[in-house]
N, C-alpha and C positions, 0 to 999 in steps of 0.2 A: 517451458521456463517460466523463469519467472520476474515481475519487473521488483524494482525495491518499493517498499512501505515509502518509513517515514525516518528522516531525523529533524522532530521537533514536529511536535503535534497543532502548532496557531494555526488556522484555514485564511482561506484567501493567500496563500505563499507570501506569507509573510515568517517563513523559515528560512534562516540562511542561507542553507544547502538545498531548497526548495529549485533555482532553475536549472541546477547540475543533475539532479534525481530526476526533475521531468527529462532532458535530454537523455539521461540515461537509458530511462523507462521508452523513449520514443525510440531509441535501436532497438530496446530488445522484441517491441510490436512490430518492429518492419520486419527484424530476423523471425519470430514466429511466421507473420504471414509469407514472407518471400519461402521457407522452408517448410513451410504447412506442417507446425510443429503447435501441441498445445501450450495453450497460453494462462499463465494466473497471473493476471492485472491485481497485485498487492497493492502497487500505485495507486490507480481506478478508486479500487474497492478501500481505502483507507482515508484517500480523502473526500470522498462521497460520503465516508460513516460519520467524518470526522466534521462534517461539512453541517450534518444532522444533529450533533451532539453535542459539539462542542462550543458551546452557545459561549463562554467565557472567555475562549480565547487559550485557553490554558497548553503550556506548553509542553506539559506534560501532565502520565494519570492517567489519560480517559482509555488509551490501548498499550501504554508503554510505562514501562517504571520512572524513565529515566530523559527519553525522547527520543531513544534508540533500544534497547533492550524491551523487546512485549513482556508485555503484564498476561495475566490470565482472561481478562479480554480479548486481547492482542491477540495472542495463542489460540482461542475460540475463533476471531474471525476469521484467520489463516487458517483452521481444520476443515474449518466450511467450506470454505473455497478452494482447497486442496483436493478435497474430499470432492467434489462437483467434477473438479479437472479429471481426473486420475480412476472415475468407475462412467466416464463418458465412453460410447463402444466409440 
């Protein structure tokens, strides 16, 4: 399972849909725990990364082209974390 990543790259809950994405992510985390399914928590990964690198609080351009669709850096971040999940014994 994967949690949703971002819609907008601003930090500290400043994106319009952050509250909804957080709710969806929490539901997915609970399902993962309940059924013992692997979880790639993209929401957590993206928010932590953006908190460290998005010092100017940009809406886009760090991990996405337009706030939604991943750019090369966003795809690399997803690939690194997905690889960890799918190669776990």
